[in-house]
ZATI-301686 format. One record per residue (C-alpha): residue in three letters; x, y, z. Coordinates in steps of 0.25 Angstrom, whole numbers, padded with zeros to 4 digits, always signed. Last residue first. Layout:
// residues N
ALAXYZ;...
// end
This chain:
// residues 854
TYR+0306+0690+0387;GLU+0308+0679+0378;LEU+0316+0666+0384;THR+0319+0655+0374;GLY+0323+0641+0375;LYS+0327+0632+0363;LEU+0328+0614+0365;TRP+0333+0607+0352;GLY+0335+0594+0346;ALA+0341+0590+0335;ARG+0338+0578+0325;GLY+0347+0580+0314;PRO+0357+0590+0308;ARG+0358+0593+0291;GLU+0366+0582+0284;VAL+0374+0591+0273;GLY+0375+0576+0261;TYR+0364+0585+0251;TYR+0359+0596+0258;ASP+0349+0601+0266;PHE+0350+0588+0272;VAL+0342+0581+0286;LYS+0344+0566+0289;ALA+0332+0564+0299;ASP+0334+0564+0312;THR+0317+0562+0317;LEU+0315+0574+0323;ASN+0324+0583+0316;GLU+0323+0594+0327;LEU+0320+0591+0342;GLU+0315+0602+0350;ALA+0314+0610+0361;THR+0307+0623+0365;LEU+0310+0632+0378;GLY+0303+0645+0379;VAL+0300+0657+0388;THR+0294+0669+0387;LEU+0296+0682+0398;LYS+0286+0691+0392;GLY+0274+0688+0404;ARG+0279+0673+0406;ARG+0278+0664+0392;VAL+0280+0652+0392;ARG+0286+0645+0379;TYR+0286+0628+0375;GLY+0292+0623+0365;VAL+0291+0607+0360;GLY+0298+0601+0347;ALA+0298+0594+0334;THR+0306+0594+0322;GLN+0304+0586+0309;VAL+0312+0585+0296;PHE+0309+0577+0284;GLN+0319+0576+0271;ALA+0319+0571+0259;ASP+0332+0565+0253;LEU+0343+0574+0249;ASP+0348+0569+0235;ASP+0361+0565+0228;LYS+0356+0556+0217;THR+0362+0546+0214;SER+0348+0538+0214;GLU+0342+0549+0204;LEU+0353+0547+0195;GLY+0360+0558+0188;LEU+0358+0573+0186;GLY+0344+0579+0181;GLU+0340+0581+0198;TRP+0352+0591+0200;ASN+0358+0588+0212;ARG+0356+0587+0226;PHE+0341+0582+0225;PHE+0329+0581+0234;GLY+0321+0578+0244;HIS+0309+0583+0249;VAL+0313+0593+0262;TYR+0302+0589+0275;ARG+0301+0598+0287;THR+0296+0596+0300;SER+0289+0603+0313;TRP+0283+0598+0327;PHE+0280+0609+0335;PRO+0275+0607+0351;SER+0274+0622+0357;LEU+0269+0623+0371;GLU+0268+0636+0377;ASP+0266+0644+0390;GLU+0257+0657+0394;ALA+0248+0652+0403;LEU+0255+0642+0410;ALA+0258+0628+0410;LEU+0250+0623+0396;GLY+0245+0637+0394;ARG+0249+0636+0378;LEU+0250+0625+0369;SER+0256+0627+0355;MET+0256+0618+0346;ARG+0265+0617+0334;ALA+0267+0611+0319;THR+0280+0614+0308;ALA+0278+0610+0293;ASN+0290+0609+0283;ALA+0289+0605+0268;PHE+0300+0604+0258;LEU+0300+0601+0244;TRP+0312+0607+0232;PRO+0324+0607+0243;ARG+0338+0611+0233;ASN+0349+0602+0230;PRO+0346+0603+0214;LEU+0337+0612+0206;ARG+0328+0605+0198;ARG+0330+0604+0184;GLY+0327+0613+0175;ASP+0339+0617+0168;PHE+0350+0605+0173;ASP+0359+0606+0162;GLY+0362+0621+0162;PHE+0363+0622+0177;THR+0378+0627+0175;GLY+0374+0635+0161;LYS+0364+0634+0154;GLY+0347+0632+0156;SER+0348+0637+0171;ALA+0333+0635+0177;ASN+0336+0624+0188;ARG+0323+0622+0195;PRO+0320+0624+0208;ASP+0306+0617+0212;GLN+0300+0619+0224;ALA+0289+0613+0233;THR+0287+0619+0246;ALA+0281+0617+0259;ASN+0274+0622+0273;ALA+0270+0619+0285;ASP+0262+0626+0297;VAL+0254+0619+0309;SER+0249+0626+0323;PHE+0243+0622+0335;LEU+0238+0630+0348;GLY+0236+0642+0341;GLY+0223+0646+0347;PRO+0217+0641+0336;SER+0226+0632+0327;ALA+0237+0636+0319;TRP+0238+0634+0305;GLY+0248+0634+0294;ALA+0252+0633+0278;SER+0262+0634+0269;LEU+0264+0631+0252;GLU+0277+0633+0246;VAL+0275+0630+0230;GLY+0289+0631+0220;LEU+0296+0636+0208;ILE+0311+0637+0206;ARG+0319+0640+0193;ALA+0332+0641+0195;GLY+0344+0649+0186;TYR+0358+0645+0187;VAL+0373+0648+0191;ASN+0376+0662+0195;GLN+0389+0658+0203;TYR+0392+0658+0220;SER+0404+0652+0223;TRP+0410+0637+0229;ASP+0425+0633+0227;ARG+0428+0628+0240;ASP+0424+0614+0237;ARG+0411+0615+0227;GLY+0407+0625+0218;THR+0392+0631+0216;LEU+0385+0643+0224;LEU+0373+0646+0215;ILE+0368+0660+0210;LEU+0357+0659+0202;ASN+0358+0667+0188;ASP+0342+0664+0186;ALA+0330+0663+0197;PHE+0317+0660+0191;ARG+0310+0656+0205;ALA+0294+0653+0210;PHE+0285+0652+0219;GLY+0273+0647+0222;ASN+0266+0650+0237;VAL+0255+0642+0245;GLU+0251+0649+0259;GLY+0244+0645+0271;ARG+0240+0651+0284;PHE+0228+0644+0296;SER+0224+0649+0309;GLY+0214+0639+0315;ALA+0202+0629+0315;ARG+0193+0641+0318;THR+0200+0650+0308;ARG+0213+0659+0304;LEU+0219+0661+0292;PRO+0233+0665+0293;VAL+0232+0675+0279;THR+0231+0665+0266;SER+0242+0662+0256;LEU+0243+0661+0242;SER+0258+0661+0236;LEU+0264+0668+0222;ASN+0280+0672+0223;LEU+0287+0673+0210;ASN+0302+0675+0211;HIS+0311+0679+0198;SER+0325+0677+0199;HIS+0336+0683+0197;GLU+0352+0682+0203;PRO+0363+0692+0201;GLU+0377+0691+0196;LEU+0389+0683+0201;ASP+0403+0688+0195;LEU+0410+0691+0210;ASN+0410+0674+0212;GLU+0418+0674+0225;LEU+0421+0660+0233;VAL+0411+0652+0243;LEU+0416+0644+0253;VAL+0419+0654+0266;GLY+0418+0670+0265;ASN+0406+0668+0256;GLY+0409+0671+0243;PHE+0412+0686+0235;VAL+0400+0687+0226;GLU+0392+0676+0233;ASP+0394+0680+0247;ALA+0393+0695+0240;ARG+0379+0691+0240;PRO+0375+0690+0223;LEU+0362+0699+0218;ARG+0348+0693+0219;THR+0337+0699+0209;ALA+0323+0696+0212;ARG+0311+0698+0202;GLU+0300+0696+0210;TYR+0286+0692+0210;SER+0275+0690+0219;ALA+0262+0685+0222;LYS+0254+0684+0234;LEU+0239+0678+0237;TYR+0232+0680+0249;LEU+0221+0672+0256;PRO+0214+0673+0270;THR+0204+0684+0269;GLY+0204+0684+0254;LEU+0213+0687+0241;ARG+0221+0693+0248;LEU+0232+0697+0235;ARG+0247+0699+0238;MET+0258+0706+0229;SER+0273+0706+0224;ALA+0279+0710+0214;GLY+0295+0712+0209;GLY+0307+0716+0206;GLY+0320+0717+0200;LEU+0333+0725+0193;GLN+0347+0722+0193;HIS+0360+0727+0194;LEU+0372+0722+0193;GLY+0389+0726+0196;LYS+0402+0718+0198;ASP+0415+0720+0200;LYS+0425+0708+0200;ASP+0439+0717+0201;VAL+0453+0708+0199;TRP+0461+0704+0206;GLY+0478+0700+0205;GLY+0484+0688+0203;VAL+0483+0677+0190;ALA+0470+0670+0197;LEU+0465+0683+0199;PRO+0459+0689+0212;GLN+0444+0695+0212;ARG+0439+0709+0218;ALA+0428+0713+0220;ARG+0417+0722+0219;GLY+0402+0719+0216;GLN+0388+0728+0215;TYR+0375+0726+0217;VAL+0363+0734+0211;TYR+0348+0729+0212;ASP+0335+0736+0209;LYS+0323+0730+0216;GLY+0310+0733+0211;PHE+0296+0729+0218;VAL+0279+0729+0217;ILE+0271+0725+0229;VAL+0257+0722+0228;GLU+0248+0720+0240;LEU+0233+0716+0237;ALA+0220+0714+0246;ASP+0227+0726+0255;ASP+0213+0735+0252;LEU+0212+0732+0235;LEU+0227+0736+0233;ASP+0241+0736+0243;VAL+0251+0742+0234;GLN+0267+0741+0238;TYR+0279+0747+0228;GLU+0295+0741+0230;LEU+0307+0748+0227;GLY+0318+0742+0230;THR+0335+0745+0228;VAL+0344+0735+0228;PHE+0359+0739+0231;THR+0371+0728+0231;LEU+0385+0732+0233;GLN+0396+0721+0234;THR+0409+0723+0238;ARG+0420+0716+0238;ARG+0437+0719+0245;PRO+0447+0709+0240;ALA+0452+0698+0251;LEU+0446+0688+0250;SER+0453+0684+0238;ASP+0465+0685+0245;PRO+0475+0684+0233;ASP+0487+0673+0236;SER+0501+0678+0238;PRO+0498+0671+0255;SER+0495+0659+0247;ALA+0485+0648+0249;ARG+0477+0658+0257;ARG+0475+0654+0270;ARG+0470+0668+0277;GLU+0458+0672+0266;GLU+0452+0687+0268;GLY+0441+0694+0266;THR+0432+0706+0260;ARG+0419+0708+0258;THR+0412+0720+0256;THR+0395+0721+0254;VAL+0388+0734+0252;THR+0373+0734+0252;PRO+0362+0743+0248;ALA+0345+0742+0249;LEU+0337+0752+0245;ALA+0322+0749+0246;LEU+0311+0759+0242;ARG+0295+0755+0244;LEU+0281+0761+0237;SER+0267+0759+0245;HIS+0255+0759+0240;SER+0243+0756+0251;PRO+0240+0769+0251;ALA+0248+0779+0244;VAL+0264+0781+0240;ASP+0266+0774+0257;TRP+0282+0776+0253;GLY+0292+0766+0260;VAL+0309+0766+0260;ASN+0317+0755+0262;ILE+0333+0759+0263;ARG+0344+0747+0265;GLY+0357+0748+0270;TYR+0370+0737+0269;ALA+0383+0737+0271;THR+0390+0724+0271;GLN+0404+0720+0276;GLN+0411+0705+0273;TRP+0424+0700+0278;VAL+0428+0686+0272;THR+0436+0678+0282;GLN+0447+0666+0276;ASP+0452+0655+0281;ILE+0453+0644+0272;ALA+0463+0633+0269;GLY+0462+0627+0255;GLY+0455+0622+0244;GLY+0443+0613+0253;ILE+0434+0614+0261;GLU+0443+0608+0275;GLY+0452+0616+0273;PRO+0470+0614+0274;LEU+0476+0609+0260;GLU+0481+0594+0262;ARG+0472+0589+0273;PRO+0477+0583+0284;PHE+0469+0570+0287;THR+0456+0565+0296;ARG+0454+0576+0309;ASN+0442+0570+0314;GLY+0430+0576+0315;PHE+0421+0564+0312;TRP+0418+0567+0301;ASP+0430+0568+0291;TYR+0441+0579+0295;GLY+0453+0583+0285;TRP+0465+0591+0293;GLU+0471+0605+0291;ALA+0457+0612+0293;VAL+0461+0628+0288;ASP+0446+0632+0286;VAL+0440+0644+0290;LEU+0429+0654+0285;ARG+0427+0667+0291;THR+0416+0678+0287;ALA+0415+0690+0293;GLN+0403+0699+0291;TRP+0401+0715+0293;ALA+0387+0722+0292;TYR+0383+0733+0290;GLY+0367+0740+0289;ALA+0358+0750+0286;LEU+0344+0751+0287;ALA+0335+0760+0280;ASP+0318+0761+0282;LEU+0310+0773+0277;ARG+0295+0775+0276;ALA+0287+0784+0268;THR+0273+0786+0268;PRO+0269+0793+0282;SER+0281+0801+0282;LEU+0298+0795+0283;THR+0293+0784+0292;LYS+0309+0779+0296;ALA+0316+0768+0298;TYR+0333+0767+0302;LEU+0339+0753+0304;LEU+0354+0752+0306;GLN+0362+0740+0304;ALA+0376+0733+0310;GLY+0382+0721+0309;LEU+0393+0710+0311;SER+0395+0697+0307;ASP+0405+0686+0309;ALA+0406+0674+0300;ASP+0411+0660+0302;TYR+0417+0648+0295;THR+0424+0637+0300;ALA+0431+0622+0293;GLU+0439+0614+0303;GLY+0432+0600+0302;TYR+0426+0598+0288;PRO+0419+0587+0283;ALA+0418+0581+0270;ALA+0407+0579+0263;MET+0394+0586+0270;VAL+0391+0592+0256;LEU+0394+0605+0256;ASN+0406+0604+0265;HIS+0406+0600+0280;GLN+0408+0604+0294;LEU+0409+0619+0293;GLN+0410+0625+0307;LYS+0403+0638+0308;ASP+0405+0650+0315;ASN+0395+0663+0316;ARG+0396+0676+0321;SER+0388+0688+0324;GLY+0387+0702+0325;PHE+0374+0714+0325;ALA+0370+0728+0327;ARG+0356+0737+0326;LEU+0354+0751+0325;VAL+0339+0755+0323;PHE+0330+0767+0321;ARG+0315+0767+0319;ASP+0306+0775+0316;ALA+0315+0786+0315;TRP+0319+0801+0317;SER+0307+0803+0326;LEU+0311+0790+0334;GLU+0300+0779+0332;THR+0309+0767+0335;PHE+0323+0767+0340;GLY+0332+0755+0340;VAL+0346+0748+0342;GLU+0352+0733+0337;VAL+0358+0724+0343;GLY+0364+0710+0336;GLY+0368+0696+0340;GLY+0380+0685+0335;LEU+0382+0672+0338;ALA+0387+0658+0330;GLU+0391+0646+0332;TYR+0390+0634+0323;GLY+0399+0621+0325;ASP+0399+0611+0313;HIS+0412+0603+0313;PHE+0411+0591+0322;ARG+0395+0584+0312;LYS+0390+0573+0319;ILE+0392+0560+0313;THR+0384+0548+0308;VAL+0393+0539+0298;PRO+0391+0533+0284;ARG+0404+0528+0281;LEU+0415+0532+0271;ASN+0427+0521+0268;GLY+0441+0526+0274;ARG+0446+0514+0283;ASP+0442+0518+0294;ASP+0430+0524+0290;ALA+0425+0537+0282;ALA+0414+0544+0285;GLU+0400+0548+0279;VAL+0392+0557+0284;ASP+0378+0556+0290;ILE+0375+0567+0299;ALA+0376+0569+0316;TYR+0374+0584+0322;ASN+0386+0591+0327;ASN+0382+0606+0324;LYS+0390+0612+0334;THR+0379+0623+0337;THR+0381+0637+0342;ASP+0370+0649+0341;ALA+0371+0662+0348;PHE+0361+0674+0345;PHE+0360+0687+0351;HIS+0351+0701+0350;ALA+0348+0714+0354;ARG+0339+0724+0355;ALA+0335+0740+0357;TYR+0324+0747+0358;PHE+0322+0763+0357;GLY+0309+0771+0353;THR+0296+0765+0349;PRO+0290+0754+0357;ALA+0296+0756+0371;PRO+0308+0752+0379;LYS+0313+0742+0367;TYR+0323+0735+0371;GLY+0329+0721+0366;GLY+0332+0707+0368;GLY+0337+0695+0361;LEU+0346+0682+0362;THR+0347+0670+0354;LEU+0356+0658+0360;ARG+0357+0643+0347;PHE+0365+0630+0356;THR+0368+0621+0347;GLY+0377+0607+0350;PHE+0371+0600+0340;ALA+0358+0599+0346;GLY+0350+0606+0355;GLY+0351+0622+0362;GLN+0342+0631+0359;LEU+0344+0648+0368;SER+0334+0659+0364;VAL+0334+0672+0371;ALA+0323+0684+0371;GLY+0324+0698+0379;HIS+0312+0710+0377;ALA+0313+0724+0385;GLY+0299+0733+0380;PRO+0294+0735+0367;GLU+0296+0725+0358;LEU+0304+0720+0348;PRO+0303+0713+0335;THR+0309+0700+0331;SER+0318+0700+0320;THR+0314+0699+0304;LEU+0321+0689+0297;ASN+0320+0691+0282;VAL+0320+0680+0272;ALA+0322+0686+0255;GLY+0320+0680+0243;GLY+0325+0673+0232;LEU+0333+0683+0225;ALA+0335+0691+0237;ASP+0342+0704+0233;ALA+0335+0713+0243;GLY+0333+0726+0249;TYR+0323+0720+0260;ARG+0316+0732+0258;ILE+0312+0727+0243;PRO+0305+0714+0247;VAL+0309+0702+0241;VAL+0300+0692+0232;GLY+0307+0678+0232;ARG+0301+0675+0243;TYR+0302+0684+0255;LEU+0302+0676+0271;GLN+0300+0685+0283;ILE+0306+0676+0293;SER+0300+0681+0309;ASP+0306+0686+0325;VAL+0320+0682+0322;LEU+0330+0682+0332;ASN+0326+0669+0339;VAL+0327+0662+0325;PRO+0343+0665+0327;VAL+0347+0667+0312;ASN+0355+0653+0307;ALA+0349+0650+0294;ILE+0348+0666+0291;GLY+0361+0665+0287;PHE+0377+0664+0293;PRO+0376+0678+0291;TYR+0368+0681+0301;GLY+0373+0695+0308;SER+0363+0705+0300;LEU+0368+0708+0286;ASP+0367+0691+0284;LEU+0353+0693+0286;PRO+0350+0706+0277;VAL+0343+0715+0284;GLY+0327+0717+0283;ASP+0325+0713+0297;LEU+0335+0701+0294;PHE+0337+0698+0282;PHE+0341+0686+0273;ARG+0338+0685+0258;VAL+0336+0674+0250;GLN+0345+0671+0235;ASP+0358+0671+0243;ASP+0352+0658+0248;THR+0341+0652+0241;LEU+0329+0652+0230;GLY+0321+0641+0230;ASN+0307+0648+0239;LEU+0319+0651+0250;THR+0329+0646+0252;PHE+0340+0645+0262;SER+0355+0639+0262;ALA+0360+0638+0277;SER+0374+0637+0279;SER+0378+0630+0295;GLY+0374+0637+0307;LEU+0367+0626+0313;GLY+0364+0612+0308;GLY+0370+0610+0293;THR+0371+0614+0279;ARG+0359+0621+0278;ARG+0345+0621+0268;VAL+0336+0631+0271;GLU+0324+0631+0264;VAL+0312+0638+0263;GLY+0301+0638+0253;GLU+0289+0636+0264;GLN+0296+0639+0280;ALA+0302+0628+0287;ALA+0317+0632+0284;LEU+0315+0646+0288;VAL+0316+0641+0302;GLN+0323+0633+0302;GLY+0334+0641+0296;MET+0330+0650+0307;ASP+0336+0640+0316;VAL+0325+0630+0323;SER+0326+0629+0338;ARG+0312+0635+0341;ALA+0309+0644+0350;ARG+0308+0656+0339;ALA+0304+0647+0329;ARG+0291+0650+0334;GLN+0294+0664+0333;VAL+0300+0665+0320;SER+0286+0669+0310;VAL+0290+0666+0298;VAL+0283+0678+0285;LYS+0285+0673+0271;VAL+0284+0684+0262;ALA+0284+0686+0246;GLU+0277+0701+0250;ALA+0264+0704+0246;SER+0261+0704+0262;GLN+0252+0692+0268;ARG+0266+0690+0272;GLN+0269+0701+0278;ARG+0256+0704+0283;GLU+0255+0692+0291;ALA+0271+0694+0296;ASP+0267+0708+0301;SER+0253+0705+0307;ARG+0240+0705+0300;GLY+0232+0715+0300;SER+0233+0718+0315;VAL+0226+0723+0326;THR+0235+0722+0340;THR+0225+0723+0349;GLU+0227+0729+0363;LEU+0224+0728+0378;GLN+0210+0722+0375;LYS+0204+0723+0392;GLU+0197+0712+0397;GLU+0189+0712+0411;PRO+0185+0698+0417;ALA+0172+0695+0420;THR+0172+0693+0434;ALA+0178+0684+0445;THR+0167+0688+0459;ALA+0170+0698+0469;GLU+0156+0698+0478;ALA+0144+0704+0479;THR+0143+0708+0466;ALA+0129+0718+0462;ALA+0123+0718+0449;PRO+0122+0732+0440;GLU+0109+0737+0440;GLU+0104+0736+0427;THR+0102+0748+0416;PRO+0090+0747+0406;ALA+0097+0744+0391;GLU+0090+0746+0376;PRO+0085+0760+0383;THR+0100+0762+0389;ALA+0105+0761+0402;VAL+0122+0761+0406;PRO+0125+0751+0413;GLU+0138+0758+0424;PRO+0150+0748+0424;ARG+0152+0737+0432;PRO+0162+0736+0441;PRO+0171+0727+0438;ALA+0171+0713+0445;ASP+0179+0706+0454;LEU+0187+0695+0452;GLN+0196+0702+0439;PHE+0203+0693+0427;THR+0207+0704+0418;HIS+0209+0700+0405;VAL+0220+0710+0395;LEU+0219+0709+0382;GLU+0229+0710+0372;ILE+0225+0709+0356;GLN+0232+0704+0344;CYS+0227+0703+0330;ALA+0223+0696+0319;VAL+0213+0704+0309;PRO+0198+0706+0302;GLU+0199+0715+0291;GLY+0188+0727+0291;ARG+0201+0736+0293;VAL+0208+0729+0300;ARG+0199+0722+0311;ALA+0201+0714+0324;PRO+0193+0702+0328;GLU+0181+0703+0332;PHE+0186+0693+0346;ARG+0184+0679+0349;PHE+0190+0675+0364;SER+0192+0658+0364;LEU+0206+0659+0367;SER+0206+0670+0377;ALA+0200+0661+0385;ALA+0213+0652+0387;ARG+0222+0665+0388;VAL+0212+0670+0399;ALA+0211+0659+0407;GLU+0229+0656+0405;ASP+0231+0668+0409;PHE+0224+0671+0423;ALA+0227+0656+0427;PRO+0243+0659+0423;GLY+0243+0671+0431;ALA+0239+0687+0427;SER+0247+0685+0414;ARG+0251+0699+0405;VAL+0253+0693+0388;VAL+0245+0682+0389;GLU+0244+0676+0373;SER+0232+0673+0366;ASP+0233+0668+0352;THR+0224+0663+0343;VAL+0209+0673+0347;VAL+0200+0673+0335;GLY+0196+0686+0330;ALA+0193+0681+0317;GLU+0205+0688+0312;ASP+0214+0681+0321;LEU+0217+0686+0336;THR+0228+0684+0345;LEU+0228+0686+0358;ARG+0237+0693+0371;LEU+0231+0693+0384;VAL+0234+0700+0395;VAL+0230+0694+0410;GLU+0224+0700+0421;GLY+0222+0696+0436;GLU+0212+0694+0447;ARG+0217+0684+0459;ARG+0207+0679+0467;ALA+0213+0667+0473;ALA+0199+0661+0469;GLN+0198+0668+0455;GLU+0212+0664+0452;ALA+0210+0649+0454;GLU+0198+0651+0446;PRO+0203+0657+0434;TYR+0194+0666+0430;PRO+0186+0663+0416;VAL+0189+0670+0403;VAL+0175+0669+0400;VAL+0173+0671+0381;SER+0162+0679+0377;ASP+0167+0682+0363;ILE+0166+0695+0356;ARG+0181+0702+0359;ARG+0186+0713+0349;PRO+0197+0715+0340;VAL+0201+0729+0335;GLN+0197+0733+0323;VAL+0206+0745+0314;GLU+0203+0750+0300;ASP+0188+0752+0305;THR+0193+0760+0316;PRO+0190+0757+0330;PRO+0177+0760+0334;ALA+0173+0776+0333;GLU+0172+0782+0347;GLN+0163+0782+0361;PRO+0167+0766+0362;THR+0182+0772+0361;ALA+0191+0773+0347;SER+0207+0779+0345;GLY+0213+0785+0336;SER+0222+0777+0325;ALA+0220+0769+0311;GLU+0229+0771+0302;LEU+0230+0756+0296;GLU+0239+0755+0287;PRO+0250+0764+0294;ALA+0244+0757+0309;ALA+0240+0767+0318;ALA+0239+0766+0333;ALA+0225+0762+0336;HIS+0216+0766+0349;ALA+0207+0758+0355;GLY+0196+0761+0364;ALA+0184+0752+0371;PRO+0186+0741+0363;ALA+0174+0732+0359;GLN+0167+0725+0368;GLU+0174+0712+0376;PRO+0161+0702+0374;SER+0151+0699+0384;SER+0151+0686+0392;PRO+0162+0689+0402;SER+0155+0702+0406;ALA+0155+0717+0399;PRO+0168+0715+0391;PRO+0181+0721+0396;PRO+0184+0734+0392;SER+0192+0736+0382;ALA+0205+0744+0379;VAL+0212+0742+0365;SER+0226+0747+0362;LEU+0228+0746+0346;LEU+0240+0742+0339;LEU+0238+0741+0322;ALA+0246+0732+0312;LEU+0245+0730+0298;PRO+0258+0738+0296;THR+0261+0728+0307;VAL+0266+0733+0321;PRO+0262+0724+0334;LEU+0266+0710+0328;PHE+0255+0701+0329;MET+0261+0689+0337;
// end
């Protein structure tokens, strides 16, 4: 759907007269009013006696002679009606979608909707260039002919007497074009075609499916989401070869972990998100981020005027249920609004796995069992109250949120030893204040201030060992399953953060932007099961971390927007303070200060009507996170000496605009990327002695391809992508010096995705849709350890995996109410799926999901 407000969008309210007869094309609009957009600066009105619409913007004009048939049953019953359609037109003026906005009854609705798919229009134009748009069209079915206007005599056309009608008949319907959204590009398409290295993913289709956010992301080129189990398990996210904390995550531009989602992006409810923005290695300064490998920004569903609400409920395999609720109230386009959301998840994750278990004689034998200690529960919500278009603020918003997650731990990192009691939970609370103001016609300000509190607790005090069947098997000499003794610890973290963005239009097509982003994090904790009460509690000392990222960006659009260039610089400041216990007793202060510079540039060049070229580069820096420096309060220990990571990130891509032809709509992209990273941080260790270390450098080269096709009218659509990447060790000395030039182990290097969908409309009702779909993911096999170690026949490896999913969704709309139901079967062939060696993922699973929107 086209967004009503974008930097290249113009909203036109248009009223036009009906055609003179069913066979004559619709004439030019009788009146038009254009609301000015910043770039277009078009305003005023036009009438038949005045000048036509400005050269900047031209509304679409109907040019076909299609007749909408009057339904026979309605004509016989002498019923009339008025239908409002929302038509989506492509750049050629072809109707690609038709939706009933206001119904007059099934017969009337289907008659005009079916006919409208054959309508043709002179396309809308912005600066003379044809563009896609949406219009709302009123079609009136009436029995008596309206009075004909008095003909006017001209030298070329003499006056004729109107013919008299003796009786009422079905006549030419009246049509009015109510509203047109003329958009040079939708907001998502504008981002795709900007100089930024970004991919925009719509989540609208995914909201009807049973997929979680991890699965949505894993279906994109260049992305891997690897998990240690089912819903709620820890997930590792990789974008173009760089992984985990090297990629930053945001919700509406705010760090995700400071927005009520401490368990990571894979567990964010899909139904609370509108779209995903994937930034490949080059991150705009407005995020105030020190990302090394890129960023992921989730955008919330926009709130439209009126009262709106939505609920989704999913249930299915492994005792899984997921509920989301959302709603809002916006009495007018400007002024006060409020909205809230809530989510709740629960699962047993008791899916079948293959393990080796001891028999009665103590001999190991392969068995298939169900996981018994892998449950996950989460709930959370948030409220938002805001005002728009105030005298002292364009936007003023207050948000508050909270969440809780509880997770049972089933096994160690390679699924070699089962756990029966260890648990982990996290609580999060916070608030945010947003302010935006246009300071002058050329200057804008937006600011954010926030606070987040988080508590994580790990409890591992089991006094018994467990087998894979969930039975207690032996008493432990020392309590604790993870190893090293009992654990009952809580870590508290408080974070205050801010972000200020200021933009200036220094000249036409020239912009300058400044971003300031300070963050202060404080950590403390308590270990309640120390070996001796006299031992120091290493979690107790107060630890603080300050990061301050400053960015300056200059953007210029040249050659009538054929060329867009962005040049930017970033300044990174880091201050860390901590106290560390000494082996001989007492404490030592561990303070660290860092200052780094970085920057880069990006460019987009239009090569012709369908093609554009993008290139980008950033000398990226990532400062160590609090979790890495201070530990995560679970299994990761502190390392107060960590240094920043660095990388030279390059992208080069060739893409098409949505290319609409008689054979359908096509889109394609090929992107090459290179990452030259050093001082990379890696989690190393075993059992409980895990910590982050600066241990290696890497060179990652890759190429990714994506393509999509949708048939005329949207009946069929197919999307596919593939990624090939070559991650190599670039460490000539140190821990990995012996493996210089070798491919990095335990990482997929070739994977692909594909999705096919049908959209069958008007089957039982005028506004229903049946959507069968099928998707697949292929991951080529890879080794767990370095390729140069040992014989290939003796290596631990993960075989190639091919996983398929199929389902069908049904949706019906009646007025403002939309109801949907989707049935889905995941992993159709019950393939054995492993993201990590030895750690088996869920097999075949059935899901049912219902949605209701108003």
